[in-house]
N, C-alpha and C positions, 0 to 999 in steps of 0.2 A: 322500189326495193323495200321490203319489210325490214324495219330496224329491230335489232335485239333490244329488248326492254330491260331497263335497270330497275330493280326493286331495292330500296334503301330503307333499312331499319332506323328509327329515330326515337330518341328518348323523350321523357316528359319535360325536359328543359329545352326542347326545340332545337334551334340551330346550333346551340352550344355543344350538343352531343355529336355533331357531324364533323368528319374529317374535311379539311379544305377542298379536297378533290371531289367529295360527295356534294358539297354545296355548289361547286362549279358545275357539276353535271346537272343539278337541279336548275340552276340559272340558265344553262344552255339548252335545256329541254324545251319542247314546244307544247307538250301536254303533261300536266301534273295530276296524278290520281291519288286519292287517299281518303281516309275518314275526315270528318269535319274538324276534329281536333288536330290532326296532322297538317291539314291544309291551312289551318289558322296560324301556323308558325311562319307562313310565307305570304303576308298580306300584300306585298308589292310585286308578286309574281306576275309577269306580263303575258304568259301563254294561256292556253285553255286549261281550265280547272274542272275536274270531274270528281264529284263526291261519290264514294262507294256506299250504296244503300241497297238493302234487300239482296236479291239473287245476283249471282255473278255472270250468268250466261250471256246477257247482252253485252257486258263488258268484255268477256272473252271473245265474242264474235267480232267486236270492233278491234280489239288488240291484234287479232290474227290477220286483220286487213290493213292495219295502221302503217303508214309510211313515214310519219313524223317521229321525231325523237321523243320518247316517252319515259317518264320516271314514275314509278309507283311507290308511295310512301306507306310504310307499315310500322306498327308499334313494336319496339324492341327487336327481338329476333323473330323474323317472319316465319321461320320453320319450327318454332316452339308454340304449338297451339295457335298458329296464325294462318294467314291465307297463302303464305308462300308455298307450302307443300301442295295445296290444291291447284294454284295457278301454274306452278312449274310443270304440271302434267298436261296442261292445256295450251300454254303459251311459251315462247322462247324467251326465257328469263336469265338475267344475271342477278344473283342475290348478294347483297352486302349487309350483313346483320349488324345490329347494335347489341349492347348488353340486354339480356332478357330481364324482365322484372324479377325472375327467380334468382338470377345471379346477384342482382342488387340487394334483394331481401336477405340472402345468406351472408352477403358482405356486411350488412348492417347487424346481422345476428352474430357474426364472427364465428361461424361454424362451417365445416365442410358440407358439401351437398351431393357428392357422388354416391352416397349410400341412401339417399332419400327416394321415396316412392312418390311418383307424380300422378295426379289425376285432376280432372276438371269437372266442375258442376256449373260451368259457364254455358248458358244456353241449353242445358240438358237437365234431366230429372236428377234429383238427389237420391232417388231410390236405388238401393243396392250398395250405397257407399259404405254401410256398416261392415259387410263382409269383405269388401275390397281392402279396407284399411285395418281391420282388426288384427292386433298383434304386431303391426309394423312399428318400428321405433321412431321413424321420422317420415312425415307425410306432408306433401305440398299440395294445396288446393287452390285452383283458380276459380274465382267466384263471379257472381253477377248480382244485379239489383234484387232478384228474388232469393237466390241462394247466397245470401250475404252472411257475414260472420256471425251475427246474432242468431240467424236461423240454423246455421251449421252447429253452433253451440247447443241449441235446444235439441236438435236432432241427435247429436252425440250423447247428450245426457239421457235421452229417452232409451238408449241402449246401454246405459250405465258405463260409458266409456270415460270415466272421470280420471283415469290415469294419465290423460293428456293435458298439457298446457299448450297455449297457442301464442305464437309470435306473429303479430299482425303488422304489416308494413303498408303504409298508405302513400299514394302520390309520389312514388319513388322517383327520384331525380328531379322533382319539381320544387318550387319555392316553399310549398306548404307540406313538404315531406314530414311524415310522422311514423314512429314505430315503437312498439312496446310489447311486453309479455302480459298475458291475461290468463286467469283461471276461467274455466268454461262458464261458471255461474256469473262471473263478472262480464265476460264477453257477451253474454246473452242480453245484457242491459245497455250496451253501448251502441251508439250510432256511428258508423264508420263511413269514410269516403267511398264512393262507388269504385274508385281505382285502388284496389287493395290485393294483397297476397296473404294467404293464411298458411302458416307452417305449424303443424302439430308435432310436438315432441313428447314421447312417452317418458314420464318422470317417475313413475312407480309401476309395479307389476300389476297387470290385470289378469283375469281368469284365462286359462288356456284349455282348449278342447282338442282332443285328438280324434281321428277318424274312428268311428265305431263307439259312440258315446253310450254309457250305461243307460238302460231303460229307466232306472230309478231317478236319473237326473231330469227326466222330462215331467212336466205337469201333464197329468192324464186323468181320465175319468175315474172317480172313486165313488163307492167302494168297488165297483166292477172293473178292476184293472184288467188289462189285456188288449184294449183297443189301441194297440201300438204295434208297428212292425218291429219285431224283436231285433236286438242288436245284430245277432248272427245273420238273420235273414236280410236285414237292412244292408249289411256289408256285402253279401253275395249279390243282392239286387242292384245296388249302386255300381258294383264292379261290372255287372252284365250290361249296364247302360253305356259303358265306354265314354264317360263324360270327359270333356276337355275344359280348359280353363275358361273359355268363352262360350260354353254351351248354353242354349236356351232350353229349359227343362219344364215339362208339365208334370204335375203330381195330381192324379185324379183320385179323390177320396182321401184327402191328406190327413184328416182326423187330428192327431196331436201335432202334426207337422214334422215328425221325426225324419222321414225320408227327405222331404223338401229342404229342411234345414241343413242336413248333411250334404245334400246336393249343392246348396248355395255355397257351402264351404269349399267344395271341390271346384265348382264353376264360378269362382268369385268375380271374374270379369264378365260373366254372362248374366243370366237372369232366370228366376224360377217363378212359375205361375202355378197356383194351386187352387183346387175347388173342393169344397166340403159342404154337405147338405145340412149337417146338424149344428145348430147355433152354439150349444154348450161345448161341443168339441172345438169349435172355432175359438172360444175364449181361452181354452188351454193352448191352442196353437199360437195365439197372439202373445201369451205369456212366455211360451218357449222361444218365440222369435226374439223377444226383448232380452231374454236370459242369454241366449246363445249368439246374439248379435248377427242375426240373419234377417235381412230386409227383403221379404218376399211380396209378391202380389197375390193376395188371397181373396177369393170371392165365395159367398155363400150361394149354393145352388146344387142341383142334381144334374150331373153330366148326362147327355152331352150339351145341355143348355149352357150358354155363356162361353163355351170353348172357342167359338168363332171370334170372340173378342180378344183371344190370346194371339200373340205373334207365332208364326210357324216354328215348331220346336225341332231341336236336334235329338232330343231324347224324351220319352214319355214313360212314366211309371204309373201303373194302374194297380192300386192296392186293394180296391174293392169296387164293384159296380152296382151293387144293390139292385140288380136287374138291368135290363136294357143294354146288355153287352154288345149286341149287333150294332145298335145305333152309335154307341161310344166308339167302337172300332171303325165304323164308317168315317167318322170325323178324324180320329187319330191317324188312321192309315193314309187318308187323303192329305192331311196337313203336314205329316212328317217330312222333314227335309231329306234330300238324297243322302244316302249313307247313314241315316239315323237309325235308332233302335227303340223298340218298345219292350218294356218288361212288365209282365202281368203276373201277379201272385194269385194262386188259387188254392183253396183248402179242400175241395172235393174233387173226386174223379170225374163227376159230371161237368163241373165247370172247366176242368182241364180239357176234357174231350171237346166241349163246345168252343173253347178258346182256340185250340189247335185247328179245328175245322174252319173256324171263322178267319183265322190268319191265312190259312191255305187258300181259301176262297178269294182272298184279297191279294194274292200273289206274294205272300210272305213265307220265308223259311222260319222254322222254329227250332230252338234248342231248349231242352227241358232238364231241369235239375230238381230232383226230389231231395229236399233238405230235411233230415231227421236229426234234430239237435237235442242233446241232453246236457243239463248243467249240474255241476256238483252241488250237493247240499249236505251240511253237517248233520249228523244224527248221533247224539251223545258225544263220544270221543271218536266217532267213526265218520265215514263219508259215504253217501250214496248218490245216485244220479236221478234227477227228475227230468222226464222227457217233455219237450215242448211239442205242440201240435205239428205234425208233418206239413210241409208247405211245398207246393209245386211252383218253381220259378221258371216262367216261360219267357225266353228272350227271342224276339222276333225281328227280322230285318227283311227288307224287300229282296225278292229273287232277282238275280241278274237279268236284265233285259225287260223287266216289268215296268 
C-alpha cells in the first residue's frame, strides 16, 4: 500500500524549529528526503537518506511507487517559491509548513507585509525586473548567488531607481542571523550571505509615467524628429494588440522604443522583444529604456533575421518593414500564439493593400482604422490645428479554424 507522504518545512535553526510531533514523524519514517542543508540537521537518522539534486522526475517516479514511510524536508514554507506546489500536483502529499523567510524578515523589519509585492530572481533572469517593480511601495525579492543583493543594487541604479532603500536579512533563524538597512550605493559594495532576503521600500517619490507618454519625453533622432510612433497612434495601436499583464510582445522596427516601452509597462509580468536595424536609433532606445524603467530585449538587425531567437509572442507590433513584408509576415504569422494579434502600421495605400492581401493569404482577418489626427497649436493669441500624417492601423488575427 502506497503511503501518504509528509512534507515538513524546517527553519535555519534545524530541529529547534520543529514541533515535537513533526520530529516524531521524522524519527519514525523510513526514508528522509531533502536538500543537503536540511538533511544535515539529522546526522543520526537511521533510515534511507535521499538528497534532492537536479530534476525531480526520478524522485516523483519513486515516490508514486513507494510503500515505506517517507518524509520530505523543505526550507520554510514549501508552498512559497518552494517545491511543495510542484510536488503536490504529482504526489499524494500532506504539507506542514514552517515560517517562510519572508515572514521572518518582516518580523525583523517590524512592518506589515500583506501590502508587499513578491517576486523572485532566484534561478531566473533579472531581466524585466525594472518594469515589474517600478512604482511599488514595498517589494520582496528572493535572490541567488548570481542575482545577489550587490547585483540587484547595481541593476536598480542603472534605471535610476534611487527612491528605494533595502532591508536585507541574512541566515534568518540561524546562529549567524544578521539584518540591516542599506542605501543602494552601499548595498552594491557589500558581500552578503547566500541565504538572504531583500526587501525594497520606497522612501521618496520617483518619476511616474502614465499610459500615452508625450512624444517630447522620448530621446529621438535630431534634428529630423518624427521617427517615433506618435502618442495618439501609439495608444490606438497598443489598444488593438489586446495586451495582458503577462503577454510576450514583439516590436519590429522599434526605433526609439516608444511602443515597446509602453507595451512593457502594460505587460509588466510578461516580456518585450524588439529589433531595430539602425544603430543610432538603438542608442536612443537604450536611453529611453533607462529613463522609463523598461527592461526589454533589444537586438540590432533587419527583420525577419533574428526573430527565430525570440520566444513565441502573444502580440506583435510592426511599425515599419523597410521592405521584405512577405518574409516578415511569414515568420510573425507562424510564430504567433493562438488567440494572438498582429498590429501593423502603414502610411501608404500601397502598403495597406499589400498588408491586407498578405494577411488574408495567411488565414488572418483584418480590421483597419484610418487615424487622421490633428493637434492644437497656438498662433499669436489664437489656436489652430496641425495635422499629423494619416496612418492606417491594421489589426490582424487568425481566422477561426485556420
